[in-house]
Backbone as a chain_set.jsonl record, in Angstrom:
{"seq": "MSLSSTTRLDLTTRPAGTVDAEDLARIYTQGIEDRTSTFETRPRTAEDILTWFDGQHPIQVAERGGQLIAFASTSSYRARECYAGIAEFSVYVERQARGTGAGRVVLLSLSEAARTAGYWKLLSRVFPENTASLKLLGGCGFREVGRYEKHGQLDGVWRDAVIVERLL", "coords": {"N": [[-14.079, 38.686, -13.494], [-13.535, 37.828, -16.484], [-15.221, 34.956, -17.957], [-14.418, 33.764, -20.319], [-11.827, 34.35, -21.026], [-9.152, 35.603, -19.131], [-7.004, 38.292, -18.538], [-3.474, 39.195, -16.714], [-1.015, 40.902, -15.949], [1.226, 38.908, -17.604], [-0.495, 36.66, -17.792], [-2.979, 34.42, -19.075], [-6.418, 33.412, -18.456], [-8.235, 30.488, -19.211], [-11.262, 28.328, -20.028], [-10.765, 24.918, -19.639], [-9.944, 22.48, -22.106], [-10.472, 19.434, -23.373], [-8.411, 18.655, -24.734], [-6.44, 19.73, -23.331], [-5.684, 17.594, -21.75], [-3.046, 16.514, -21.238], [-1.134, 18.285, -20.26], [-2.681, 18.98, -17.933], [-2.391, 16.641, -16.604], [0.178, 16.256, -16.426], [1.082, 18.716, -14.525], [-0.591, 18.447, -12.85], [0.376, 15.628, -11.435], [3.117, 16.819, -10.904], [2.506, 17.968, -8.427], [1.413, 15.817, -7.065], [3.974, 13.868, -6.901], [5.308, 15.714, -5.393], [4.268, 15.854, -2.532], [3.241, 17.814, -0.855], [0.32, 18.348, -1.331], [-2.08, 16.65, -1.954], [-3.722, 13.375, -1.157], [-3.114, 11.787, -2.764], [-1.333, 9.452, -4.996], [-0.425, 7.819, -7.084], [1.124, 8.536, -10.321], [-0.657, 10.569, -12.909], [-2.495, 10.012, -16.08], [-2.937, 11.15, -19.235], [-5.654, 10.469, -19.809], [-6.605, 9.607, -17.667], [-7.205, 12.021, -16.53], [-8.948, 13.238, -18.531], [-11.664, 12.199, -17.699], [-12.298, 14.051, -15.679], [-13.998, 15.751, -17.515], [-16.738, 16.323, -17.571], [-18.939, 18.058, -18.454], [-20.01, 19.17, -16.091], [-18.854, 20.22, -14.16], [-16.794, 22.934, -13.564], [-13.244, 23.877, -15.311], [-10.514, 25.611, -14.933], [-7.864, 27.09, -16.868], [-4.807, 28.496, -16.979], [-2.287, 30.153, -18.807], [0.967, 31.295, -19.922], [2.348, 32.86, -22.198], [1.651, 30.827, -24.155], [1.959, 28.831, -22.924], [0.555, 26.107, -20.887], [0.21, 26.672, -17.543], [-0.948, 26.353, -15.013], [-3.629, 25.002, -13.164], [-7.046, 25.359, -12.409], [-9.835, 23.36, -10.584], [-13.048, 21.849, -10.458], [-14.954, 19.718, -8.728], [-17.453, 17.008, -7.679], [-19.117, 17.64, -4.456], [-20.786, 16.126, -2.835], [-23.244, 13.463, -3.043], [-25.638, 13.667, -2.486], [-28.865, 15.44, -3.501], [-29.261, 17.85, -1.941], [-26.85, 19.214, -2.043], [-26.06, 19.961, -3.901], [-25.1, 22.736, -5.564], [-22.834, 22.913, -4.515], [-19.154, 22.425, -4.629], [-16.064, 20.482, -4.615], [-12.925, 21.787, -4.864], [-9.754, 22.129, -6.773], [-6.291, 23.535, -7.052], [-3.239, 23.805, -8.783], [-0.273, 24.281, -9.954], [2.287, 24.384, -12.127], [5.967, 23.684, -10.954], [8.07, 25.533, -11.531], [6.648, 27.621, -11.9], [5.479, 28.585, -9.384], [4.592, 30.88, -6.997], [4.351, 33.216, -8.583], [1.607, 34.191, -8.995], [0.037, 32.833, -10.719], [-1.343, 30.98, -9.672], [-3.258, 32.18, -8.342], [-4.43, 33.825, -9.931], [-5.894, 31.759, -11.451], [-7.377, 30.627, -9.874], [-9.265, 32.647, -9.111], [-10.577, 33.081, -11.739], [-11.729, 30.517, -12.065], [-13.398, 30.565, -9.735], [-15.171, 32.628, -10.513], [-15.906, 31.087, -12.897], [-16.928, 28.802, -11.59], [-19.785, 29.951, -10.103], [-21.058, 31.255, -12.243], [-21.924, 28.711, -13.415], [-23.612, 28.139, -11.751], [-22.948, 27.265, -9.031], [-22.936, 27.858, -5.776], [-20.801, 27.515, -3.539], [-17.438, 26.876, -2.926], [-15.455, 24.361, -1.883], [-12.522, 22.893, -0.2], [-9.84, 20.799, 1.038], [-6.692, 21.455, 2.937], [-3.612, 20.658, 3.501], [-2.087, 21.292, 6.372], [0.703, 22.111, 6.381], [1.2, 23.004, 4.134], [1.448, 26.041, 3.747], [1.832, 28.022, 1.44], [-0.115, 27.446, 0.091], [-2.664, 27.769, 1.557], [-2.081, 30.628, 2.015], [-2.752, 31.575, -0.213], [-5.156, 30.963, -0.898], [-6.437, 32.261, 1.492], [-5.946, 35.002, 0.493], [-7.609, 34.899, -1.879], [-10.343, 35.161, -0.808], [-11.198, 32.486, 0.662], [-12.368, 31.185, 3.459], [-11.235, 29.658, 6.239], [-12.728, 26.889, 8.022], [-12.162, 24.94, 9.522], [-10.624, 22.016, 10.665], [-9.813, 18.658, 9.726], [-8.671, 16.036, 11.958], [-5.976, 13.683, 11.427], [-6.789, 12.836, 8.843], [-6.219, 11.469, 6.735], [-3.959, 8.933, 5.524], [-0.642, 9.336, 4.15], [1.888, 7.892, 2.609], [2.263, 6.136, 4.715], [1.967, 7.891, 6.789], [-0.191, 9.627, 9.147], [-1.918, 12.566, 8.604], [-3.378, 15.583, 8.835], [-5.846, 17.497, 8.174], [-7.14, 21.207, 6.512], [-9.808, 22.596, 6.359], [-11.654, 24.43, 3.584], [-13.163, 27.277, 2.345], [-15.276, 29.172, 0.325], [-17.788, 31.236, -0.476], [-19.959, 31.916, -3.071]], "CA": [[-13.124, 38.525, -14.412], [-14.481, 37.166, -17.647], [-15.624, 33.206, -18.082], [-13.79, 33.147, -21.415], [-10.558, 34.73, -21.086], [-8.891, 36.772, -18.217], [-5.433, 38.533, -18.654], [-3.369, 39.485, -15.6], [0.466, 40.768, -16.4], [1.216, 38.213, -18.732], [-1.279, 35.464, -17.756], [-4.295, 34.627, -19.741], [-6.833, 32.268, -18.141], [-9.538, 30.157, -20.257], [-11.712, 27.24, -19.731], [-9.797, 23.901, -20.055], [-10.533, 21.56, -23.071], [-9.815, 17.883, -23.593], [-7.079, 18.937, -25.575], [-5.189, 19.976, -22.354], [-5.409, 16.691, -20.456], [-1.959, 16.101, -21.035], [-0.497, 19.452, -19.499], [-3.08, 18.925, -16.416], [-2.013, 15.384, -15.925], [1.662, 16.41, -15.858], [1.327, 19.312, -13.52], [-0.952, 17.337, -11.487], [1.734, 14.726, -11.318], [4.157, 17.349, -10.174], [1.759, 18.192, -7.142], [1.191, 14.43, -6.772], [5.532, 13.819, -6.656], [6.167, 16.66, -3.934], [3.718, 15.058, -1.42], [2.553, 18.614, -0.084], [-0.871, 19.097, -1.797], [-2.596, 15.632, -2.472], [-3.091, 12.205, -0.383], [-2.93, 10.798, -4.166], [0.729, 8.728, -4.822], [-0.006, 7.472, -8.46], [0.828, 9.705, -11.009], [-1.826, 10.523, -13.283], [-1.999, 10.219, -17.248], [-4.376, 12.27, -19.954], [-6.441, 9.253, -19.886], [-7.391, 10.008, -16.257], [-7.934, 13.452, -16.614], [-10.197, 13.059, -19.553], [-12.727, 11.879, -16.781], [-13.185, 15.146, -15.113], [-14.568, 16.926, -18.409], [-18.189, 15.868, -17.498], [-19.827, 18.965, -18.682], [-20.882, 19.812, -15.579], [-17.578, 20.865, -13.414], [-15.939, 23.892, -14.538], [-12.076, 23.42, -14.995], [-10.072, 26.557, -15.717], [-6.445, 26.967, -17.052], [-3.712, 29.664, -17.165], [-1.109, 30.113, -19.781], [1.738, 32.232, -20.073], [3.028, 32.795, -23.517], [1.07, 29.74, -24.679], [2.194, 27.595, -22.243], [-0.186, 26.196, -19.661], [1.436, 26.629, -16.113], [-1.694, 26.132, -13.758], [-5.065, 24.549, -13.487], [-7.936, 24.858, -11.385], [-10.718, 22.346, -11.375], [-14.066, 21.494, -9.913], [-15.552, 18.004, -8.503], [-18.392, 16.644, -6.774], [-18.788, 17.348, -3.324], [-21.613, 14.84, -1.96], [-24.496, 13.042, -4.235], [-27.189, 14.421, -2.081], [-29.475, 16.771, -3.95], [-29.384, 19.278, -1.201], [-25.427, 19.538, -1.99], [-25.921, 20.094, -5.763], [-24.544, 23.975, -5.652], [-21.37, 22.826, -3.775], [-18.203, 22.059, -5.371], [-15.01, 20.838, -4.43], [-12.015, 22.454, -5.744], [-8.363, 21.544, -6.398], [-5.605, 24.467, -7.531], [-1.953, 23.055, -9.192], [0.81, 25.33, -10.553], [3.776, 23.824, -12.52], [6.763, 23.701, -10.556], [8.685, 26.442, -12.039], [5.64, 29.045, -12.22], [4.898, 28.853, -8.229], [4.888, 31.845, -6.652], [4.281, 34.055, -9.597], [0.456, 34.786, -9.396], [-0.789, 32.099, -11.753], [-2.349, 30.331, -8.675], [-4.478, 33.073, -7.845], [-5.308, 34.25, -10.989], [-6.6, 30.635, -12.008], [-8.86, 30.073, -8.73], [-10.427, 33.488, -9.001], [-11.278, 32.397, -12.389], [-12.293, 28.951, -11.775], [-14.721, 30.777, -8.792], [-16.12, 33.207, -11.563], [-16.728, 30.207, -13.572], [-18.404, 27.829, -10.98], [-20.545, 30.997, -10.002], [-22.009, 31.572, -13.702], [-22.474, 27.366, -13.905], [-24.536, 27.682, -10.638], [-22.269, 27.027, -7.665], [-22.516, 28.879, -4.533], [-19.984, 27.485, -2.712], [-16.375, 25.755, -3.443], [-14.484, 24.12, -0.578], [-11.302, 21.891, -0.137], [-9.011, 20.455, 2.068], [-5.324, 21.702, 2.684], [-2.492, 20.092, 4.514], [-1.775, 22.642, 7.407], [2.282, 22.602, 6.346], [1.182, 24.088, 2.958], [1.587, 27.501, 3.925], [1.739, 28.562, 0.337], [-1.696, 27.138, -0.494], [-3.312, 28.56, 2.429], [-2.086, 32.133, 2.125], [-3.245, 32.008, -1.689], [-6.409, 31.137, -0.313], [-6.855, 33.578, 1.992], [-5.971, 36.029, -0.37], [-8.633, 34.771, -2.758], [-11.444, 34.88, -0.05], [-11.725, 31.479, 1.231], [-11.817, 31.345, 5.022], [-10.671, 28.306, 7.187], [-13.837, 26.611, 8.549], [-12.159, 23.833, 10.328], [-9.707, 21.14, 10.388], [-10.003, 16.962, 9.791], [-7.078, 15.055, 12.662], [-5.92, 12.417, 11.091], [-7.59, 12.855, 7.728], [-5.267, 10.085, 5.874], [-2.309, 8.391, 5.406], [0.238, 9.743, 2.983], [3.185, 7.673, 2.694], [2.389, 5.771, 6.119], [2.078, 8.833, 7.989], [-1.112, 10.518, 9.406], [-2.169, 14.029, 7.907], [-4.36, 16.494, 9.06], [-6.33, 18.708, 6.971], [-7.439, 22.378, 7.095], [-11.176, 22.806, 5.351], [-11.529, 25.861, 3.44], [-14.514, 27.569, 1.802], [-15.709, 30.273, -0.457], [-19.426, 31.662, -0.603], [-19.603, 32.448, -4.333]], "C": [[-13.876, 37.717, -15.443], [-14.434, 35.623, -17.899], [-14.426, 32.949, -19.169], [-12.381, 33.178, -21.443], [-10.102, 35.91, -19.852], [-7.093, 36.92, -18.532], [-5.143, 39.241, -16.893], [-1.585, 39.53, -15.791], [0.126, 39.908, -17.759], [0.693, 36.685, -18.972], [-2.469, 35.387, -18.37], [-4.837, 33.293, -18.929], [-8.197, 31.839, -19.207], [-10.096, 28.708, -19.578], [-11.064, 26.088, -20.553], [-10.58, 22.813, -21.135], [-10.102, 20.187, -22.961], [-8.053, 17.792, -24.37], [-5.63, 19.418, -24.494], [-5.045, 19.077, -21.608], [-4.082, 16.444, -20.122], [-1.11, 16.699, -19.955], [-1.246, 19.292, -17.892], [-2.697, 17.881, -16.076], [-0.352, 15.527, -15.493], [2.212, 17.614, -14.634], [0.58, 18.696, -12.538], [0.185, 16.222, -10.993], [2.999, 15.023, -10.603], [3.676, 17.234, -8.617], [1.635, 16.609, -6.626], [2.977, 13.953, -5.684], [5.714, 14.464, -5.582], [5.542, 16.223, -2.761], [3.364, 16.38, -0.129], [1.101, 18.966, -0.733], [-2.389, 18.017, -1.688], [-2.37, 14.187, -1.344], [-3.23, 11.373, -1.898], [-1.308, 10.334, -4.226], [0.569, 8.266, -6.214], [-0.244, 8.51, -9.234], [-0.606, 9.631, -12.047], [-1.566, 10.778, -15.086], [-3.334, 10.978, -17.896], [-5.421, 11.622, -19.498], [-7.642, 9.436, -18.686], [-7.77, 11.099, -16.253], [-9.366, 13.836, -17.65], [-11.717, 12.718, -18.798], [-13.342, 13.244, -16.177], [-13.74, 15.944, -16.006], [-16.085, 16.04, -18.525], [-19.751, 16.92, -17.744], [-20.56, 20.033, -17.429], [-20.112, 20.738, -14.158], [-16.721, 21.547, -14.112], [-14.376, 23.613, -14.351], [-11.292, 24.859, -15.457], [-8.502, 26.281, -15.845], [-5.802, 28.397, -17.1], [-2.48, 29.481, -17.757], [-0.343, 31.422, -20.01], [2.492, 31.974, -21.184], [2.948, 31.361, -24.266], [1.448, 28.548, -24.038], [1.347, 27.195, -21.114], [0.413, 25.757, -18.671], [0.469, 26.15, -14.967], [-3.031, 25.675, -14.305], [-5.695, 24.761, -12.233], [-9.476, 24.271, -11.288], [-11.581, 22.278, -10.43], [-14.529, 20.11, -9.68], [-16.897, 18.035, -7.703], [-17.874, 16.808, -5.473], [-19.574, 15.888, -2.683], [-22.916, 14.549, -3.13], [-25.411, 13.254, -3.814], [-27.858, 15.278, -3.221], [-29.282, 18.11, -3.523], [-27.97, 20.066, -1.656], [-24.837, 20.051, -3.516], [-25.193, 21.509, -5.997], [-23.281, 23.875, -4.993], [-20.348, 21.982, -4.613], [-16.978, 21.886, -5.004], [-13.855, 21.302, -5.393], [-10.589, 22.216, -5.7], [-7.283, 23.01, -7.23], [-3.708, 23.942, -8.081], [-1.403, 24.225, -10.102], [2.041, 24.572, -10.668], [4.832, 24.639, -11.646], [7.553, 24.988, -10.579], [7.582, 27.446, -11.95], [5.192, 29.166, -10.758], [5.142, 30.264, -7.8], [4.765, 33.274, -7.522], [3.056, 34.879, -10.047], [-0.249, 34.018, -10.01], [-1.818, 31.293, -10.987], [-3.528, 30.839, -8.259], [-5.393, 33.494, -8.961], [-6.229, 32.907, -11.716], [-7.649, 30.36, -11.227], [-9.738, 31.317, -8.989], [-11.087, 33.091, -10.277], [-12.154, 31.122, -12.74], [-13.56, 29.6, -10.371], [-15.447, 31.473, -9.655], [-16.805, 31.966, -12.528], [-17.749, 29.271, -13.264], [-19.407, 28.844, -10.45], [-21.452, 30.826, -11.247], [-22.194, 29.901, -13.973], [-23.604, 27.233, -12.846], [-24.151, 27.319, -9.082], [-22.481, 27.818, -7.124], [-21.79, 28.624, -3.471], [-18.864, 26.792, -3.434], [-15.816, 25.734, -2.041], [-13.595, 23.289, -1.049], [-10.852, 21.554, 1.467], [-7.626, 20.626, 1.709], [-4.62, 21.235, 3.734], [-2.205, 21.417, 5.147], [-0.216, 22.999, 7.249], [2.113, 23.305, 5.085], [0.853, 25.579, 3.308], [1.024, 28.385, 2.943], [0.506, 28.447, -0.186], [-2.454, 27.923, 0.157], [-3.303, 30.207, 2.625], [-2.9, 32.512, 0.538], [-4.675, 31.892, -1.324], [-7.259, 32.032, 0.369], [-6.903, 34.831, 1.323], [-7.256, 36.324, -1.659], [-10.19, 34.768, -2.434], [-12.108, 33.99, 0.576], [-11.049, 31.699, 2.628], [-11.847, 29.888, 5.363], [-11.999, 28.4, 8.085], [-13.614, 25.54, 9.785], [-10.954, 22.787, 10.307], [-9.783, 19.62, 10.836], [-8.428, 16.662, 10.674], [-7.63, 14.233, 11.558], [-6.651, 12.023, 9.926], [-7.411, 11.605, 6.525], [-4.392, 9.95, 5.979], [-1.787, 8.872, 4.36], [1.735, 8.785, 3.3], [3.539, 6.766, 4.081], [2.245, 6.855, 7.232], [0.591, 9.603, 7.704], [-1.153, 11.96, 9.023], [-3.312, 14.159, 8.286], [-4.828, 17.448, 7.843], [-7.169, 19.956, 7.034], [-8.824, 22.235, 5.99], [-11.498, 24.397, 5.277], [-13.254, 26.122, 2.748], [-14.457, 29.003, 1.566], [-17.205, 30.186, -0.645], [-19.198, 32.431, -2.061], [-20.691, 33.817, -4.548]], "O": [[-14.81, 36.985, -15.115], [-13.299, 35.169, -18.044], [-13.582, 32.076, -18.967], [-11.724, 32.207, -21.819], [-10.714, 36.972, -19.74], [-6.243, 36.044, -18.687], [-5.998, 39.631, -16.097], [-0.909, 38.501, -15.79], [-0.751, 40.057, -18.61], [1.07, 35.833, -19.776], [-3.162, 36.394, -18.23], [-4.116, 32.32, -18.71], [-8.934, 32.625, -19.802], [-9.443, 28.088, -18.738], [-10.839, 26.142, -21.762], [-11.721, 22.412, -20.908], [-9.127, 20.014, -22.23], [-7.057, 17.07, -24.394], [-4.42, 19.451, -24.714], [-4.334, 19.313, -20.631], [-3.78, 16.18, -18.958], [-0.534, 16.097, -19.048], [-0.598, 19.434, -16.855], [-2.516, 17.921, -14.86], [0.193, 15.035, -14.505], [3.273, 17.567, -14.012], [1.065, 18.425, -11.44], [0.711, 16.38, -9.892], [3.742, 14.258, -9.988], [4.275, 16.589, -7.756], [1.893, 16.492, -5.428], [3.147, 13.798, -4.475], [6.305, 13.876, -4.676], [6.304, 16.177, -1.795], [3.249, 16.16, 1.077], [0.791, 20.141, -0.535], [-3.508, 18.453, -1.418], [-1.294, 13.908, -0.815], [-3.495, 10.173, -1.839], [-0.358, 10.815, -3.609], [1.675, 8.292, -6.754], [-1.21, 9.271, -9.185], [-1.456, 8.748, -11.929], [-0.677, 11.537, -15.473], [-4.381, 11.296, -17.332], [-6.174, 12.223, -18.732], [-8.873, 9.425, -18.696], [-8.941, 11.233, -15.897], [-10.389, 14.493, -17.46], [-12.776, 12.994, -19.361], [-14.542, 13.516, -16.165], [-14.105, 17.018, -15.527], [-16.391, 15.273, -19.438], [-20.934, 16.753, -17.45], [-21.238, 21.055, -17.538], [-20.623, 21.586, -13.427], [-16.013, 21.121, -15.023], [-14.083, 23.114, -13.265], [-11.616, 25.184, -16.599], [-7.916, 25.462, -15.137], [-6.528, 29.374, -17.284], [-1.647, 28.713, -17.276], [-0.92, 32.481, -20.254], [3.242, 30.999, -21.234], [3.9, 30.834, -24.843], [1.295, 27.422, -24.511], [1.373, 28.024, -20.204], [1.069, 24.716, -18.659], [0.977, 25.58, -14.001], [-3.478, 25.842, -15.439], [-5.172, 24.48, -11.155], [-10.309, 24.827, -12.005], [-11.132, 22.619, -9.336], [-14.423, 19.343, -10.637], [-17.31, 19.059, -7.159], [-16.756, 16.437, -5.112], [-19.028, 14.892, -2.208], [-23.371, 15.397, -3.897], [-26.381, 13.128, -4.562], [-27.022, 15.866, -3.907], [-29.169, 19.143, -4.184], [-27.908, 21.295, -1.655], [-23.746, 20.359, -3.997], [-24.441, 21.341, -6.957], [-22.625, 24.915, -4.938], [-20.7, 20.963, -5.207], [-16.366, 22.951, -4.926], [-13.943, 21.155, -6.612], [-10.109, 22.083, -4.574], [-7.887, 23.449, -8.209], [-3.052, 23.776, -7.053], [-2.092, 24.936, -10.833], [2.731, 24.172, -9.729], [4.778, 25.863, -11.519], [7.673, 25.532, -9.481], [8.18, 28.522, -11.937], [4.309, 30.022, -10.712], [6.06, 30.82, -8.403], [5.116, 34.336, -7.01], [3.036, 35.773, -10.894], [-1.433, 34.356, -9.997], [-2.909, 30.964, -11.453], [-4.547, 30.245, -7.908], [-6.623, 33.53, -8.994], [-7.176, 33.155, -12.463], [-8.715, 29.927, -11.663], [-10.947, 31.108, -9.095], [-12.244, 32.706, -10.11], [-13.049, 30.955, -13.568], [-14.569, 28.919, -10.185], [-16.595, 31.035, -9.732], [-17.999, 31.927, -12.826], [-18.766, 28.912, -13.857], [-20.372, 28.097, -10.289], [-22.538, 30.256, -11.151], [-22.774, 29.769, -15.051], [-24.459, 26.357, -12.975], [-24.953, 27.14, -8.165], [-22.327, 28.892, -7.704], [-21.942, 29.301, -2.454], [-19.134, 26.153, -4.451], [-15.709, 26.674, -1.253], [-13.703, 22.872, -2.203], [-11.296, 21.883, 2.567], [-7.169, 20.221, 0.64], [-5.03, 21.415, 4.881], [-2.104, 22.469, 4.516], [0.223, 23.991, 7.832], [2.878, 24.25, 4.891], [-0.225, 26.062, 2.962], [0.146, 29.224, 3.146], [0.052, 29.333, -0.911], [-3.008, 28.831, -0.462], [-4.167, 30.891, 3.175], [-3.498, 33.56, 0.294], [-5.367, 32.894, -1.506], [-8.369, 32.465, 0.061], [-7.791, 35.656, 1.539], [-7.67, 37.37, -2.159], [-11.09, 34.522, -3.236], [-13.229, 34.181, 1.048], [-9.936, 32.109, 2.957], [-12.493, 29.064, 4.716], [-12.386, 29.397, 8.693], [-14.405, 25.28, 10.692], [-10.171, 23.218, 9.461], [-9.813, 19.298, 12.023], [-7.324, 16.959, 10.218], [-8.72, 14.045, 11.016], [-7.164, 10.903, 9.929], [-8.211, 11.07, 5.756], [-3.693, 10.778, 6.563], [-2.555, 8.873, 3.399], [2.516, 9.093, 4.201], [4.683, 6.634, 4.517], [2.411, 6.615, 8.428], [0.201, 10.047, 6.624], [-0.086, 12.532, 9.245], [-4.207, 13.315, 8.231], [-4.217, 17.934, 6.891], [-8.14, 19.76, 7.765], [-8.674, 21.753, 4.868], [-11.591, 25.257, 6.153], [-14.201, 25.336, 2.717], [-13.872, 29.852, 2.238], [-17.761, 29.13, -0.945], [-18.415, 33.371, -2.19], [-20.629, 34.5, -5.57]]}, "num_chains": 1, "name": "protein.A"}
């Protein structure tokens, strides 16, 4: 897949820009509100999202008909130099677009962008109950490598997390 633009059916992917911050915040906040994808509980603003644009961590978006409907982003894994080629990742799809292939397309685009940027591994943690995400990740070449028990609390309830990774 091309880093600049990829098309699958009616979906187009491209690198995100700061002009996308409002849409990224809207989609991420939906994931926060749903309580199925993240330990975060505070809705995000465009100003929060602007901090993601550090010039080192790729962020890709998927659009349908000019409307941004999904994103996949990378962030730092660990500060130690030996982990410089590993990035954490997240994928979020607008509620109405879930199950349409947007998550797959944007995640594959992110994987290529991360490889091009010099990363050799992507990893993340997923709630075990989030079977749709686990299926998506498995279909995109990620493998489950372990499970954190009682990894964090969400709304006062301890939640486990499945660890996934993909070598690029």
